[in-house]
N, C-alpha and C positions, 0 to 999 in steps of 0.2 A: 527474551520473553518466552514463557512456556504456557501452553493451554493443555493441561493434563487430561481434562475431560474429553477434548477433541482427539487426543492421542489414543485414549482408551476406546473411543468409538471407531477410530480408523483401524486399529488392530483387530477389534471384534468384527468389523465389516470384512476384513481380509480373510479371516478364518471362517466366518459364518457358522459358528458353532461346531466346526469340525477340526481337522488337523491339516498341516501342510503335507499333503500326500506325497509330493515329490521328495521333500527332505527326509521324511520318515522312512521312505523306501530306500533312499540312496546313501544316507549319512548315518553312521553309527551314533547312538544316543550319547556316547561318551566323547565323541569327536571334538577336538579343540582346534581353533584356528585364529588367525589375525586378519582383520579387514581394514583397508584404507579407503576413506572417502576422498576422492580426488576430483579436482575441477577439470572437466573436459574442454571448457571454454573459459575465457577471461570474463570478469564481471565484478560485481560487488556482493559480498556475502551477507546473507540474512537467514536466520533459522537454525544456526548451528546448535543452539541450546535446545531447540525442539528435537533435532536429530539425536542429541545426547539423551534427552528424556525418553525418546522412543526406545533406545537401546536399554536404558535402565528399567523401563517398564516390562521388558521381557526377561529381566534378571541379570543383565550384563553390568559389570562394575568396573572392569579394567579399561577405562576410556581416557584417551588423551586428546584434548582439544588443541589443535595447532593454530588455527586461524579464528579470529573473533568476528562477530557481526559488525558490519560497517567497513570492514577492510576490503581493499581492492585485491582481487585474487587473479593470478595468471593461469593460463592453461597448463595443466600438469602439476599444479601445486597440491600438496597434501593438506587436507583440511582437518581431518579427525582420524584417529586410529582406535580400534577396539579389538580386544582379545577376549576369547571365552568360548562358550559352547557354540559349535558351528551351526546347529539347527536354530539356535536363538538369534544368531547374527543374521541368518537368511530370512527368518521370520520378520525381523525388524527392517530389513533392507529396503523394501519398496516403500513402506510407510515413511521411513526416515528420509529417503530420497525425494519422495513426493513433496514433503514439507520444505525440504532444503532447496530443491530446484524451483519450486513455485515462489517462495519468498525471496530467494536470491534473484529470480527473474524480475520481480517487482523492484527490488533495490537497484538492480542494474539499469532497468528502464528509467527509473527516477533519476539516477545519476546522469544519464544522457541529457535529460531536460535541464537539470541543474547546471550542467556544463554549458549548455546552449545559451544560457542567459547570465553566465557567471560574471560578466563585466557590468551588470546592472544591479540596482538595488532591489529588484523584483524577486519575490519568492515563488517557488513552485508548490502548489497546494493540491491535495487530493480531493476526492468527492466521496459520496456515500455509494458509489457504484462499485460495491465490493461483493465478493462471494458470500452468500448467506452462511452465517456461522463463523466466518473467517475475518470479520471486520477488524478486530483488535490486532490480529496477526498481520494482516495486509497493511494496515496503517502503520504498524511498527516497522514493516519492511520499507515503507515510503520514507520514514525518518532515517533508517539506516542508509538509504541512498541519498540523503541530503535534502529531502523535501520536508514540507510541513503539513500538518493535518488540519483539515476543516473539521466540521462537526463529527463527533463520534456517534451521536444519536440525535434524533429529532428533539429531544428534551434539552440539549446543550444550549441552543440558541434558536432564534427565529430566522427563517429564510423565506421571505415572501416572494413567491414566484408567480408566473402569469396566471396559473389556475386559481391561486388564492385571490388574486386581484379580480378575476372574473367573478368568483363566488361572492366576494365582498361588495362588489359594485364598482370600485375604482381603487387606485393605489393608495390614495389618502385615507379612505375608509379602512382598507386592510391594515395599513400602518397603525392607525389610531386604535383599532380593535386589539391588535397585539400589545401595544403600549399600555392600554388600559387593563388588559387581562394579566399581563406579565411585565410590570413596570421595571423590574430589575434585569430583564433578559436582554442581551444584545440583539439588535435587529439588523439583518441584511435584507435588502430589497432589490429585486431584479428590474432592470429597465432595458427596453429594446431600442429606444430612440431618444433623441435629445429633448423632445417635448415631455416625455415621461420623467426625464432627469430633472427638468426645471420644476415639474410638479412636486416631486418628492424631496428635493434638496432642502427646502425650508423646514421639513419635518425633522431634520437632523438625524438621519439614520447612522448607525455605526459603520456600516459598510454598504457600498453600492455595487451590485453585480451588473457589469456591462455585457449584455448577452448578444452574441452573434454580431458584434460590431466589427467593422474593419479597423486596422491599425490607425488609419487617419481619423476615423470617427472616435475611436478610443482616446486619441490624443486630444481631440476637441473636448470630449467629455471630462477628461482629467483637468483640463484648463478651466472648465466651468465649475467643477467641484472645488478646485483651488484650495485643497487642504481641509475643507470642512468635513470630509468623511474619507475613510479609506476606500479604495476601489479595487475591483477584481474583474479581470477579463475572462470570458468563458465562451466556448463555441467557435469552431473554425480554426482553432489553433493547432499548428503542427510543429514538429521539430524544426522544419525549415523556416517558418515565419515566427517562431516563438520570440526571438530577440526583437523583432519589429514590434511585437506587442509589449514586451518588457520595456523597450525604449520609450514607449508612450508615457511612462510615468505611473502606470498602475502598480499597486502594492503587491498584487498576487495575479498569477495566471492559474486557473482551475483546470486540471487535466484529469479527466475520468479514465483515460487510457492507462494511467499508471497502474491501476488495479484491475481494470476489465479487459485489457488487451496485451499485457506484458507476456512475452514468451518465457517459457521455462528455461532457466539456465542449466545447461547440460553438466551434471555432476554424476559421477559413477562410483561404484564400490568394487574394489579389487581384493579378492580373497587370497590369503597366503596360508597354506596348511602347515601346521606345526610338525 
């Protein structure tokens, strides 16, 4: 996946209307070199095409992609090689690495969650807790790590949460209002306890969000739902207890940390002068 507009903004931000003072002062304009993008840590790769597009945006064309998005990468592995003008390579370096490390960090974090529940039928799903302007890229990285996407936008589907219920008067009123206004839209609704679950289940929601329930309570809720709706657990879920939630029979676990708390995967650039 490539977001060319974001790449242009990032490069412009880095120069701020000026030039790379250090490179202009220390590197001859005609200097040519080769650079290797190398994994400093193991993980799952995402953003290699963004890195390639950054290099192309500064005029570099001799680029060889060695590893593809979604692949597991080991410490020390070569990911991409580029040859060309040295100043251009160094101009692109930080922007390319920022995209590559950030997106690979999300993919790597997602892969940990997917692995934690791999013996179950449950899927790991992301949220809208994404960096402004980066949603498409970050959700792409989640997919590269083996996760699945929730809504890309508020217009994709309805998710009736506690504040909507308060504003509408009760859960039934909120559900009916959405169904009447958008009859073809999928509806997910949040419940905090079993009383709310019993209230909304006869309305036939497409998906029920079990919010901040313990694994034991989630198991009971899934038994009550009994296949009438899909279910999703959210809140209080960690890598350590993820399998306990997945074993309850929910269809999804919603993990905001995939995008808002993933650490950057350490990837570096090693320059080789011609």
